[in-house]
C-alpha positions in Angstrom: 52.7 131.2 40.8 53.8 133.2 43.8 55.0 136.1 41.7 51.9 136.0 39.4 49.6 136.3 42.4 51.8 139.0 43.9 51.6 141.0 40.6 47.9 140.6 40.4 47.4 141.8 44.0 49.7 144.8 43.3 47.7 145.7 40.1 44.4 145.5 42.0 45.8 147.6 44.8 47.2 150.1 42.3 43.8 150.3 40.5 41.9 150.8 43.7 44.4 153.4 45.0 44.3 155.4 41.7 40.7 154.8 40.8 38.7 154.7 44.0 40.9 156.6 46.4 42.1 159.3 43.9 45.8 159.1 44.6 47.6 161.1 41.9 50.1 159.3 39.7 53.8 160.0 40.2 55.2 163.1 38.4 58.6 164.1 37.2 59.8 164.5 40.8 60.2 160.7 40.8 63.0 161.1 38.3 64.8 163.5 40.6 65.2 160.9 43.4 68.8 160.2 44.4 70.4 157.1 43.0 70.4 155.3 46.4 66.6 155.5 46.4 66.5 152.7 43.9 68.8 150.3 45.9 65.8 148.8 47.7 64.5 147.3 44.5 67.9 145.9 43.6 68.2 144.4 47.1 64.7 142.9 46.8 65.6 141.3 43.5 68.8 139.9 44.9 66.9 138.5 47.9 64.3 136.8 45.8 66.8 135.5 43.2 69.1 134.1 45.9 66.2 132.4 47.6 65.2 130.7 44.4 68.8 129.5 43.9 69.5 128.6 47.6 66.4 126.7 48.6 66.8 123.7 46.2 70.5 123.4 47.2 70.4 124.1 51.0 66.8 123.4 52.0 64.2 125.8 53.3 65.4 125.7 56.9 69.0 126.5 56.2 68.1 129.1 53.6 65.7 130.9 55.9 68.1 130.7 58.9 70.9 132.2 56.8 68.7 135.1 55.5 67.2 135.9 59.0 70.7 135.8 60.5 72.1 138.1 57.8 69.1 140.5 58.3 69.6 140.6 62.1 73.3 141.4 61.8 72.7 144.0 59.0 70.0 145.6 61.2 72.4 145.8 64.1 75.0 147.5 61.8 72.4 149.9 60.5 71.5 150.8 64.1 75.1 151.1 65.1 75.9 153.7 62.4 72.4 155.4 62.4 71.9 154.7 58.7 68.7 155.7 56.9 67.8 158.1 59.6 67.3 155.7 62.5 68.5 156.5 66.1 72.0 155.3 66.8 72.0 152.2 69.0 75.6 150.9 69.6 76.5 147.4 68.5 77.2 146.4 72.1 78.9 143.3 73.4 75.5 141.8 74.2 74.3 142.5 70.6 77.5 141.0 69.2 77.0 137.9 71.4 73.4 137.6 70.2 74.6 137.8 66.6 77.1 135.1 67.2 74.3 133.0 68.8 72.3 133.5 65.6 75.3 132.3 63.6 75.6 129.3 65.8 71.9 128.5 65.3 72.4 128.6 61.5 75.3 126.1 62.0 73.1 123.8 64.1 70.2 124.0 61.6 72.7 123.3 58.7 74.5 120.4 60.5 71.4 118.6 61.9 
């Protein structure tokens, strides 16, 4: 149901964007995009699929806590190395401690 509603909303948005706003359709330059440009779609699929599999087994609280914790740690690593064009922000001791705190929170949510 969720994906059906999401698809319907995307189609409506696409129709309004193309029809009413006059945004041009993508051209051949889309095919020239580097391979890494498509990774976001694969990551999105992995995220949705793993949620579908994890929630019935782990519960919503544990699943959400795991995903948020993983996203926070990944974001800190992206900042640390300045990936995808963001300003470099070192993974300092305080950020590491905060990440470990997030991991501890996942443990507490899972245990209790």
